[in-house]
C-alpha positions in Angstrom: -0.1 -0.1 0.0 2.9 2.4 0.6 4.8 1.8 -2.4 1.2 2.3 -4.2 1.0 5.8 -2.4 4.5 6.9 -3.3 4.1 5.6 -6.8 0.9 7.6 -7.1 2.3 10.9 -5.7 5.4 10.5 -7.9 3.1 10.4 -10.8 1.2 13.7 -9.5 4.7 15.4 -9.1 5.8 14.4 -12.4 2.5 15.5 -14.3 2.8 19.0 -12.2 6.6 19.2 -13.4 5.6 19.1 -16.9 3.9 22.3 -17.2 6.2 25.2 -18.2 5.8 27.7 -15.5 6.8 25.1 -13.1 10.2 24.5 -14.9 10.8 28.1 -14.7 11.0 28.1 -18.9 8.8 31.0 -19.0 6.9 33.3 -16.6 3.2 32.5 -15.9 0.9 34.3 -17.7 -0.5 37.5 -15.5 -3.5 39.9 -16.3 -1.9 42.5 -14.4 -2.1 45.8 -15.9 -0.7 48.6 -16.5 2.6 47.0 -17.8 5.7 47.2 -15.6 8.6 49.2 -17.9 10.8 46.9 -19.9 14.3 47.5 -18.6 16.3 48.1 -22.0 20.0 47.8 -22.9 21.2 51.4 -22.9 23.9 50.9 -25.6 22.7 53.0 -28.6 24.5 50.1 -31.0 21.0 48.0 -30.1 18.9 51.0 -31.7 17.5 50.9 -35.0 19.3 53.1 -37.3 17.6 55.8 -39.8 17.4 53.1 -42.5 15.5 51.0 -40.3 12.8 53.5 -39.5 11.3 53.7 -43.1 7.5 54.4 -42.4 6.3 52.8 -45.4 7.9 49.4 -44.8 7.0 49.3 -41.1 3.3 49.7 -41.9 3.6 47.1 -44.9 4.8 44.8 -42.0 2.2 45.6 -39.5 -0.5 44.8 -42.1 -3.8 46.1 -40.9 -3.1 46.3 -37.3 -2.0 50.0 -37.3 -4.6 51.7 -35.3 -4.5 55.5 -35.8 -6.8 56.3 -32.8 -4.3 54.1 -30.3 -0.9 54.5 -32.1 1.2 57.4 -33.2 4.6 57.7 -35.2 5.1 61.1 -33.4 3.9 62.2 -30.3 0.2 63.3 -30.7 -1.6 66.4 -29.0 -2.7 64.7 -25.5 -6.6 65.1 -24.9 -7.8 63.5 -21.7 -10.9 61.4 -22.3 -13.0 60.0 -19.9 -15.1 61.7 -17.1 -18.9 61.9 -17.6 -21.4 64.2 -16.7 -21.5 66.0 -13.4 -25.3 66.6 -12.0 -25.6 67.5 -8.3 -28.9 68.3 -6.7 -29.1 69.3 -2.9 -32.6 70.6 -2.9 -34.1 67.7 -1.3 -34.4 67.5 2.5 -33.5 64.6 4.4 -36.2 62.1 6.0 -38.9 63.4 3.9 -40.7 61.2 1.4 -40.7 63.0 -1.8 -42.8 62.4 -5.4 -40.1 62.9 -7.8 -40.9 64.2 -11.0 -39.6 62.6 -14.2 -37.0 65.3 -15.1 -35.8 65.2 -11.3 -35.6 61.6 -11.2 -33.5 61.5 -14.5 -31.1 64.4 -12.9 -30.9 62.2 -9.5 -30.0 59.1 -11.9 -27.7 61.1 -13.7 -25.9 62.3 -10.5 -25.8 58.6 -9.0 -24.0 57.5 -12.2 -21.6 60.3 -12.1 -20.5 58.9 -8.9 -20.4 55.4 -9.7 -18.9 55.8 -13.2 -15.6 54.3 -14.1 -13.9 55.8 -17.0 -10.8 54.6 -18.7 -8.5 57.6 -18.6 -6.2 57.5 -21.7 -3.0 58.9 -22.1 0.1 58.5 -24.7 3.0 56.5 -23.8 6.4 56.8 -25.2 7.7 53.4 -25.5 11.3 54.6 -27.2 12.8 54.1 -30.3 13.0 50.3 -30.1 9.4 50.2 -30.6 7.2 50.9 -33.8 5.0 53.2 -33.5 6.9 54.7 -30.7 3.4 56.1 -29.1 0.7 54.0 -28.0 -2.2 55.3 -26.2 -2.5 53.6 -23.0 -5.5 53.4 -20.5 -5.7 53.7 -16.7 -8.9 53.7 -14.3 -9.7 56.8 -12.4 -8.8 56.1 -8.7 -9.1 59.7 -7.1 -12.5 58.8 -5.4 -14.5 55.9 -4.4 -17.1 54.7 -7.1 -19.9 53.2 -4.7 -22.3 54.6 -2.6 -21.7 54.2 0.4 -17.9 54.5 -0.3 -15.5 52.0 -0.3 -15.0 50.3 -3.7 -12.5 51.7 -6.3 -12.4 51.7 -10.2 -10.2 48.7 -11.3 -9.4 47.3 -14.6 -11.8 44.6 -16.0 -11.2 44.3 -19.8 -7.9 44.6 -22.0 -7.4 44.7 -25.4 -3.9 43.8 -27.3 -2.4 46.2 -29.7 0.1 44.7 -32.5 3.2 46.8 -32.6 6.7 46.1 -33.9 9.6 45.4 -31.5 13.2 46.1 -32.5 15.1 42.7 -31.3 19.0 42.2 -31.9 20.5 38.9 -31.7 24.4 38.3 -31.1 24.8 34.8 -32.6 27.1 34.9 -35.2 27.3 38.4 -35.2 24.7 41.0 -34.4 21.4 40.7 -36.4 18.7 43.1 -35.9 14.9 43.3 -37.3 11.4 44.0 -36.5 9.0 41.4 -34.9 5.6 42.0 -34.2 4.5 41.9 -30.4 1.1 41.9 -28.7 0.8 45.0 -26.2 -2.3 44.8 -23.6 -3.9 48.1 -22.7 -7.0 48.5 -20.4 -10.1 48.9 -22.4 -12.6 48.7 -19.5 -12.7 49.6 -15.7 -15.1 48.4 -13.1 -16.3 49.6 -9.5 -14.9 46.7 -7.4 -13.4 45.8 -3.7 
C-alpha cells in the first residue's frame, strides 16, 4: 500500500512538473495591468538606424494592425478622455418622502451614475525608439475617489485589448542581427467598480 501511494504521488509530481511555469522556462501568464516598464540595454548600438525606420515598410510589416486611434509615429496632442456628466442636486430635505418628477428622477439617476462611473483615462505613452509606432495610447482607471455609495469600492481594470506593434530585436549569434518582430501590447479597455 505504501509503495502504491509513493508511485501515485510521484506520478502527480511529474505531471505537475511538465508545465512550463513549474520548470521556470517562461513566466506564468498574468492579467496585471498596467505593464511594468521594460528595462532596455542602454547601448545605442541596439537602437534601430535611420534606414530601419522607413515608415512605408514598417506599415506594410504591420499589415492591417495599425490603429491611428491608439498608435502614433510622433507624439500627438494629448487629450484627456473619460469623465462623464456631473449633476448634483441638493434641494431634497433628508428624512422626508418626496414624489419625484420625471425630470428630477432623471437628474438624480445621472448624478448617481456620475458618482459610480469608472472611466478609462487614456494618455499617450512613449515606448522608446525600439518600438514602432513609438507612441501608444494606454488606459488607466480613475482612482481619485470611491466609485460606490456608500464609499469603499474603487475603479479597477476589468477588460483589456491587445495592440500589435513592432519591437526591434537584436541577437548576437554569429554577429549582431537585428529585425522588427510583431508583439502583442495589452492596454486597459474597461474599468469596473469593485473591492
